[in-house]
C-alpha positions in Angstrom: 11.9 -9.2 -25.9 12.9 -6.3 -23.7 14.7 -3.2 -25.0 15.6 -2.2 -21.5 15.3 -4.5 -18.5 15.2 -3.4 -14.9 15.2 -6.6 -12.9 14.6 -5.3 -9.4 17.9 -6.6 -8.2 20.8 -4.7 -9.9 21.3 -1.0 -10.1 22.1 -1.0 -13.8 19.5 -1.7 -16.5 20.3 -4.3 -19.1 19.8 -3.9 -22.8 18.3 -6.3 -25.3 17.1 -9.0 -23.0 14.7 -12.0 -23.2 12.5 -13.0 -20.4 11.0 -16.5 -20.8 7.7 -17.2 -19.1 6.0 -20.6 -18.8 2.6 -20.7 -17.1 2.6 -18.4 -14.1 6.4 -18.3 -13.6 9.5 -16.8 -15.1 11.8 -19.7 -16.2 14.6 -17.8 -17.8 16.3 -14.4 -18.2 18.9 -14.3 -21.0 20.8 -11.7 -23.0 19.8 -11.0 -26.6 16.6 -11.5 -28.4 16.2 -15.3 -28.4 14.4 -16.9 -31.3 11.2 -18.6 -30.2 10.8 -22.3 -30.1 7.8 -24.0 -31.7 4.6 -23.0 -30.0 6.2 -20.0 -28.2 4.5 -16.6 -28.3 6.8 -13.5 -28.7 5.9 -10.3 -27.0 7.8 -7.4 -28.6 8.8 -4.8 -26.0 12.0 -3.8 -27.8 11.2 -0.1 -27.6 10.1 -0.3 -23.9 11.5 -0.5 -20.4 10.4 -3.6 -18.6 10.3 -3.9 -14.8 8.9 -6.3 -12.3 5.2 -5.7 -11.5 4.9 -2.8 -9.1 3.7 -3.3 -5.5 1.7 -0.7 -3.6 2.0 -1.5 0.1 -0.9 0.8 1.2 -4.2 1.0 -0.6 -7.9 0.7 0.2 -9.5 -0.9 -2.8 -13.1 -0.9 -1.5 -13.4 2.9 -1.3 -12.4 6.2 -2.8 -12.4 9.7 -1.2 -15.2 12.1 -2.2 -17.5 14.6 -0.4 -20.1 11.7 -0.3 -17.7 9.2 1.4 -19.0 10.1 4.9 -22.6 9.4 4.0 -22.3 6.5 1.6 -22.5 4.0 4.4 -26.1 5.0 5.1 -27.1 4.3 1.5 -24.8 1.6 0.1 -24.8 -2.1 1.0 -21.6 -4.2 1.2 -22.4 -5.7 -2.2 -22.7 -2.1 -3.6 -19.2 -1.3 -2.3 -17.8 -4.5 -3.7 -19.2 -4.1 -7.1 -18.1 -0.5 -7.4 -14.6 -1.5 -6.2 -14.1 -4.0 -9.0 -13.5 -1.0 -11.2 -11.0 0.4 -8.7 -9.1 -2.9 -8.7 -9.0 -3.1 -12.5 -7.7 0.5 -12.8 -4.9 -0.3 -10.3 -3.9 -3.4 -12.2 -3.8 -1.7 -15.6 -1.7 1.1 -14.0 1.0 -1.5 -13.5 0.4 -2.6 -9.9 0.2 -6.3 -9.9 0.3 -6.6 -6.1 -1.2 -4.4 -3.4 -1.5 -4.6 0.4 -5.0 -3.5 1.2 -4.7 -1.7 4.6 -8.3 -2.2 5.6 -11.9 -2.1 4.6 -15.4 -2.3 6.1 -17.2 -5.6 5.9 -14.0 -7.6 5.4 -14.1 -6.7 1.7 -10.4 -6.8 1.3 -10.5 -10.5 2.3 -13.2 -11.1 -0.3 -11.3 -9.2 -3.0 -8.2 -11.3 -2.2 -10.2 -14.4 -2.9 -11.8 -13.0 -6.0 -8.4 -11.9 -7.4 -6.8 -15.2 -6.7 -9.6 -17.1 -8.3 -9.6 -14.9 -11.4 -13.2 -13.8 -10.9 -12.1 -10.1 -11.3 -9.3 -8.3 -13.0 -7.3 -7.2 -10.0 -3.9 -7.0 -8.5 -2.8 -9.8 -6.1 -4.0 -8.7 -2.7 -2.5 -9.0 0.7 -5.3 -8.1 3.2 -4.9 -6.4 6.5 -7.0 -7.0 9.5 -7.5 -4.0 11.7 -7.2 -3.3 15.4 -8.2 0.1 16.8 -9.0 1.7 20.1 -12.2 3.3 21.3 -12.5 6.8 19.7 -9.3 6.3 17.7 -8.7 6.4 14.0 -10.4 3.2 12.9 -13.4 3.6 15.2 -16.2 3.9 12.6 -18.7 5.5 15.0 -16.6 8.7 15.6 -18.8 11.8 15.2 -22.1 9.9 15.2 -24.9 10.8 17.7 -25.3 8.8 20.9 -28.1 6.7 19.5 -26.2 5.6 16.4 -23.0 4.9 18.4 -24.9 2.6 20.7 -26.7 0.9 17.8 -23.5 0.4 15.8 -21.2 -0.5 18.7 -21.7 -4.3 18.3 -20.5 -4.0 14.7 -17.2 -2.5 15.6 -15.3 -5.8 15.9 -12.0 -4.1 15.4 -12.1 -2.1 18.7 -10.0 -3.3 21.6 -8.8 -1.6 24.8 -6.2 -3.2 27.1 -3.9 -6.1 26.4 -6.5 -8.9 27.0 -9.0 -7.4 24.5 -6.2 -6.6 22.0 -5.0 -10.2 22.2 -8.5 -11.5 21.5 -9.0 -9.2 18.5 -5.6 -10.0 16.9 -6.4 -13.6 17.2 -9.8 -13.0 15.6 -8.0 -11.2 12.7 -5.8 -14.3 12.3 -8.9 -16.5 12.3 -10.5 -14.3 9.7 -7.5 -14.9 7.4 -5.7 -11.6 7.5 -2.2 -11.5 6.0 -1.0 -8.6 8.2 -2.3 -6.7 11.3 -3.0 -3.0 10.8 -3.1 -0.7 13.8 -3.8 3.0 14.1 -1.0 4.0 16.4 -2.0 7.7 16.3 -4.9 9.8 15.2 -5.7 10.2 11.5 -6.7 12.8 9.0 -9.9 11.5 7.6 -11.6 10.1 10.7 -14.3 12.2 12.5 -12.2 12.7 15.6 -10.4 15.9 16.6 -6.7 14.9 16.8 -4.7 13.7 13.8 -1.6 12.8 15.8 -2.4 11.8 19.4 -1.0 8.4 20.5 -3.8 5.9 20.7 -2.2 2.8 22.2 -0.3 2.4 25.4 3.2 0.8 25.4 1.8 -2.4 26.8 -1.0 -2.5 24.3 1.4 -2.1 21.4 3.7 -4.8 22.7 0.7 -7.1 23.0 -0.3 -6.5 19.3 3.1 -7.2 18.0 3.8 -10.2 20.2 0.4 -11.8 19.5 0.7 -11.2 15.8 4.2 -12.6 15.8 3.0 -15.8 17.5 0.7 -16.3 14.5 3.4 -15.5 11.9 1.9 -12.0 11.1 3.6 -8.6 10.8 2.1 -5.4 12.0 1.8 -2.2 10.0 1.2 1.0 11.9 -0.7 4.0 10.7 1.0 6.9 12.5 1.2 10.7 12.1 2.2 11.7 15.6 5.8 11.2 16.8 5.0 9.8 20.3 2.7 7.1 18.9 5.2 6.4 16.2 8.1 6.0 18.7 6.0 3.6 20.8 5.1 1.5 17.7 8.7 1.3 16.5 10.0 0.3 19.9 7.2 -2.4 20.1 8.5 -3.9 16.9 6.1 -3.0 14.1 7.3 -3.9 10.6 6.4 -0.6 9.0 5.3 3.0 9.8 2.6 4.3 7.4 2.5 8.1 6.7 5.0 9.2 9.4 4.2 12.9 9.1 5.7 14.2 12.4 8.6 11.7 12.4 11.5 13.1 14.5 15.2 12.5 14.2 14.9 10.2 17.2 12.3 8.0 15.5 14.4 8.0 12.2 17.3 6.7 14.2 15.2 4.0 15.9 13.8 2.9 12.5 17.2 2.6 11.1 18.5 0.6 14.1 15.5 -1.8 14.0 15.1 -2.1 10.3 11.6 -0.7 10.4 10.2 0.2 6.9 8.7 3.5 6.1 5.7 3.6 3.7 5.3 7.3 2.9 1.9 7.8 1.1 2.9 11.2 -0.3 0.0 10.9 -2.8 -2.5 10.9 0.0 -0.9 13.9 1.7 -0.8 16.0 -1.4 -4.4 15.0 -2.3 -5.9 15.9 1.1 -3.9 19.2 1.3 -5.3 20.2 -2.1 -8.9 19.2 -1.3 -8.7 21.0 2.1 -8.8 24.3 0.1 -12.3 23.4 -1.3 -15.3 24.5 0.9 -17.5 21.5 1.7 -15.2 18.8 0.4 -14.3 17.6 4.0 -16.4 17.8 7.2 -15.4 20.7 9.4 -13.5 18.5 11.9 -11.4 16.9 9.1 -10.5 20.0 7.1 -8.0 21.5 9.5 -6.2 18.2 9.9 -6.0 17.7 6.1 -4.6 21.2 5.7 -2.0 20.8 8.5 -0.8 17.2 8.0 -1.2 16.7 4.2 1.5 19.1 3.0 4.2 17.7 5.3 4.5 14.1 4.2 6.7 14.7 1.2 9.3 16.6 3.3 9.2 13.9 5.9 9.9 11.3 3.2 12.9 13.3 2.0 14.4 13.4 5.5 13.8 9.7 6.1 15.3 8.7 2.7 18.3 10.9 3.1 18.9 9.4 6.6 18.9 5.9 5.2 15.5 4.6 6.5 14.3 1.6 4.5 11.5 2.7 2.1 8.6 0.6 0.7 6.3 2.1 -1.9 2.8 3.0 -0.7 0.2 5.6 -1.7 -2.9 5.2 0.4 -5.0 5.1 -2.8 -8.6 5.2 -1.9 -7.7 8.6 -0.7 -6.4 9.8 -4.0 -8.0 8.1 -7.0 -7.3 4.5 -7.8 -5.2 4.1 -11.0 -3.1 7.2 -10.2 -0.8 5.2 -7.9 2.2 5.7 -10.1 2.3 9.4 -9.3 4.0 8.4 -6.1 7.1 7.6 -8.1 7.2 11.2 -9.4 6.7 12.7 -5.9 9.5 10.5 -4.5 11.9 11.5 -7.3 10.9 15.2 -6.7 12.0 14.7 -3.1 15.4 13.5 -4.1 15.1 9.7 -4.5 16.8 8.4 -7.6 14.5 6.8 -10.1 16.1 3.4 -9.7 15.7 3.5 -6.0 12.1 4.6 -6.4 11.4 1.6 -8.6 13.1 -0.8 -6.2 10.9 0.6 -3.4 7.9 -0.7 -5.4 9.5 -4.0 -6.4 12.1 -5.9 -4.3 11.8 -3.7 -1.2 8.0 -3.8 -1.1 8.2 -7.6 -1.6 10.6 -7.8 1.4 8.1 -5.9 3.5 5.4 -8.3 2.5 7.6 -11.2 3.3 7.1 -12.3 -0.3 10.6 -11.7 -1.8 10.9 -15.4 -2.8 7.9 -15.0 -5.1 7.7 -11.3 -6.1 9.7 -8.2 -6.6 12.3 -9.1 -9.2 12.6 -10.7 -12.6 14.3 -14.0 -11.9 13.6 -17.6 -12.7 11.2 -19.2 -10.3 9.3 -16.0 -9.5 5.8 -15.1 -10.6 5.7 -13.6 -14.0 4.6 -10.1 -13.0 5.9 -7.7 -15.6 5.2 -4.1 -16.5 6.5 -2.0 -19.4 6.5 1.7 -20.3 7.5 3.1 -23.7 11.0 4.7 -23.7 13.6 5.0 -20.9 12.0 5.3 -17.5 15.2 6.2 -15.7 15.6 9.2 -18.0 12.0 10.4 -17.5 10.2 9.0 -14.4 7.0 10.6 -15.6 6.7 7.7 -18.0 5.3 5.6 -15.1 1.9 7.1 -16.0 2.1 5.6 -19.5 2.1 1.9 -18.8 1.7 0.0 -22.0 2.1 -3.6 -20.9 0.9 -5.5 -17.8 1.4 -9.2 -17.1 0.4 -10.8 -13.8 1.0 -14.5 -13.1 1.9 -15.0 -16.8 -1.4 -13.6 -18.0 -1.3 -10.5 -20.2 -3.9 -7.9 -19.1 -2.6 -4.9 -21.2 -0.4 -4.7 -24.2 0.6 -2.2 -26.9 
């Protein structure tokens, strides 16, 4: 029984509605508070706003930023990362995010988390797992900044590194073999990697076309981390499905994204987090700090320009930079930048589902879709900050949080 229902499809909320769930699926959405049949269980959300479960299209469940992040790998085993991250997954689910797209992790942990979440071994959002492809020395090369001996020692473990079309084709195929749901590339430099440039283009035009064409052959989309404009432009022209971060996005790239239907996943949360932490001595390594200070503060303004121009927006935070469980702050930042609350909610429901290619199963409250429901007390469209007060979470028809 929903006091206010936002179904993810219409632009007008509906009052006094009943959603009927049987097993994992929604089987009915009807006006009024229907009386239960024998054996039915009633969940009273008459004083709440109910929405589809939220989708975060850019997280890293297996890690979380801290001053120790750059040395953890010398002391923690893959099992340590996995066990620690079960807490991150639970926080994310209880914050209202029933589905996430994990944009990459060491040791293939996002694939293992996907399996664990699907099997019910852990309390976690449903996970779409990315498989990474990066270039030597680029964002995604885990040996950046290490001494020569360590680089040589760890080189064989860098299975995501590829240079030139032939190597890239092989690595994309390996990611498919691994079971990735999407291919993730670092089209430009990044903020948190131990390399100097945060915006240099990292793939040639031919390399990017090879990534997209090979992924497409296997039914996979490509998501492109990109801060710099040139690398972003090349990625859009090559046919990637989404641009992540997009800091230095030009008007030319905005026009290309509109023309080609490329989604923008803004990750304002990560930008604001790194900008703030860059002010703290010792929080970031010296090579990272100036990038965080320069790039972080710009993302919210880029989002505003892209939204006002009509670029398609899918919700994404890059949590694992900012703390897991704080994902919903992204809604507040988006509304601050001029996006109406309803549009922000749609970016995390039906629009995110479209980007994932899962709109037939997720993203709206309709019969036949998975019973992923989130509720907050009060009227969320009147006060978007209520997103931080999630009182009810259902995923696949199972209640994980209730008043």
